[in-house]
N, C-alpha and C positions, 0 to 999 in steps of 0.2 A: 195550443192556447190553454192556460191554466183554468182550473175549475173555480167557480164563484164560491167565495167563503160565506158560511153562515154567520150571522151576527150572534155571538154566543149569549149575550145579555137577553136578546129577544127570544132565543130558543128556550131559555129557562123560564120565561114568563108566559109564552103563548103556545098553543097547540092548534093544529089544523084539523077540523072535523072532516068526516067523510064527504060531506057536501061542499067542502071548500071554504067554509066559514072559519073564522079565527075565534078560539075560546080563550078567555082570560079569567084569572081569579079576581074576586072583588076586593077592593082596598079596605083597610081597616079591620081585618079579621085575624090579626096576629096577637094582639095583647090588649089589656085594659077592658076585659069583658065585663067586669063588675059594674062599670059605669054605663053599659049598654043594655037596652031592654031585651027581653027574651025574643020579642018579635024581630028586632033588628039583628040579633045574633043569628036567628034562623034564616033570615034573608041573605046574610053574608056567606052561608055555607056553600051554596052551589056556584059553579062557574057561570060566567056571563058571555054573551056573544059581543064581539067588538063591533062598533058602528061602521057602516059601509065606507064612510069617508076616510077613516083611520085604517081600515082593513087593507086598502091598497098600499099604504105606506109600510105596513108591517110585512106584507107579502114580499116586498122588495128585500127586506132584511132576512126573510126565510125563503131561500131559493127553492125549497121543496114544496112551498105552500101554494 
């Protein structure tokens, strides 16, 4: 039987933590920073944890997750 393929689009967007959670970058942190407040830009820096309901769907796309 063949191996399960990884969804490449999901692999580029998500990472699995040591505890099995899925990390994702926050949206809106690529351009147009002049229109955003300093507080908002600071919050966009760090990665976020995916919600539990969506996490199950993403783990199907990432067989190693």
